[in-house]
C-alpha positions, 0 to 999 in steps of 0.5 A: 500500500502506498504511503500518504507522501507518495499519494501527494506526489501521485495526486499532483501528477495525475492532474497533468498526465494519465497514470499507469493503471496500477498506480491509479488503482493503488491511489484510488484504494488509498483515497478510499481509506484515507480521508486526509488524502482524499480531501487533499486530492479533492482540493487539488481538483477544485484548484485546477478547475478554478485556474482552468476557468480563470485562464479561459476567462483571461484569454477572452479579455482584450484591450481596445485599440485606444487603450493599447495605444495609450499604454504603448505611448506611455511605455515609449515615453518612459524611456 
């Protein structure tokens, strides 16, 4: 059985890449038995969901042409 420290590393990795089936199985088994690790994993998933949403939201925001020009002029003026 995997230890909590190992689960922390696996949980983080599992959000970025798909773990081998044996590791996924061991992690799920540990999460069923350990409330602390289960809570930690749920918090990681929640944070990933929030940051993904924030990233998508920020990409949809753009400056108007006059605002871009003001910023550009200000930067050039500071030199």
